[in-house]
C-alpha positions as CSV (number, residue, x, y, z in Angstrom):
1,P,10.8,21.5,4.0
2,D,7.9,22.4,6.1
3,E,7.4,20.7,9.5
4,A,5.2,17.9,8.3
5,R,7.7,17.1,5.6
6,R,10.5,17.2,8.1
7,R,8.8,14.4,10.0
8,E,8.9,12.3,6.9
9,L,12.6,12.9,6.3
10,W,13.9,12.5,9.8
11,T,12.0,9.7,11.5
12,S,13.0,8.0,14.8
13,R,13.8,4.7,13.0
14,V,15.0,5.0,9.5
15,W,16.1,8.0,7.6
16,P,15.0,8.0,4.0
17,G,16.9,9.9,1.3
18,A,15.7,13.3,0.2
19,V,14.9,13.7,-3.5
20,M,16.2,17.0,-4.7
21,V,15.3,18.8,-7.9
22,D,16.7,22.2,-8.9
23,G,17.8,22.7,-5.3
24,E,14.5,21.9,-3.6
25,I,13.5,18.8,-1.7
26,V,10.6,17.3,-3.6
27,G,10.2,13.9,-2.0
28,T,11.9,11.0,-0.3
29,W,13.3,7.7,-1.4
30,R,13.8,4.3,0.3
31,R,15.8,1.3,-1.0
32,A,15.3,-2.3,-0.3
33,G,17.7,-4.5,-2.2
34,R,17.6,-3.3,-5.8
35,S,14.2,-1.8,-5.5
36,L,14.0,2.0,-4.9
37,T,10.7,3.6,-4.0
38,I,10.4,7.3,-4.6
39,T,7.6,9.3,-2.9
40,A,7.1,12.6,-4.7
41,W,5.4,15.4,-2.8
42,A,4.3,17.1,-6.0
43,D,3.9,16.2,-9.7
44,L,7.2,16.1,-11.6
45,T,7.6,16.6,-15.2
46,P,8.6,13.5,-17.2
47,D,12.0,15.2,-17.8
48,R,12.5,15.6,-14.0
49,Q,11.4,12.0,-13.3
50,D,13.8,10.8,-15.9
51,A,16.6,12.9,-14.3
52,V,15.8,11.5,-10.9
53,E,15.8,7.9,-12.2
54,A,19.1,8.4,-13.9
55,E,20.6,9.6,-10.7
56,A,19.0,6.6,-8.9
57,A,20.8,4.3,-11.4
58,T,24.1,5.5,-10.2
59,L,23.6,4.3,-6.6
60,P,26.0,1.6,-5.5
61,L,24.3,-1.6,-4.6
62,P,25.4,-4.8,-3.0
63,V,23.4,-7.0,-5.4
64,G,25.9,-7.3,-8.3
65,D,25.2,-5.9,-11.8
66,L,21.5,-6.0,-11.6
67,P,19.7,-2.6,-12.4
68,I,17.8,-0.6,-9.8
69,Q,14.0,-0.9,-10.2
70,V,12.4,2.4,-9.4
71,T,8.7,2.6,-8.3
72,W,7.0,6.1,-8.0
73,E,4.4,6.9,-5.3
74,R,2.5,10.1,-4.6
75,G,2.9,11.5,-1.1
76,D,0.2,14.0,-0.7
């Protein structure tokens, strides 16, 4: 990603995950418990959002069998 986006991905404190769609980094994600916040850098089609959420549902969590709750944010 461009330099401004690199700062979002590789901070001095916590490294968020990169959201990749079709081989491009299109945003970041952060997890707290079973909540996952995705910050998209561009509009994603509903199909692409569904694909990202399906992938997020496969993340291993230390909170038992509860499902992951995904929240979307826009990172302009």
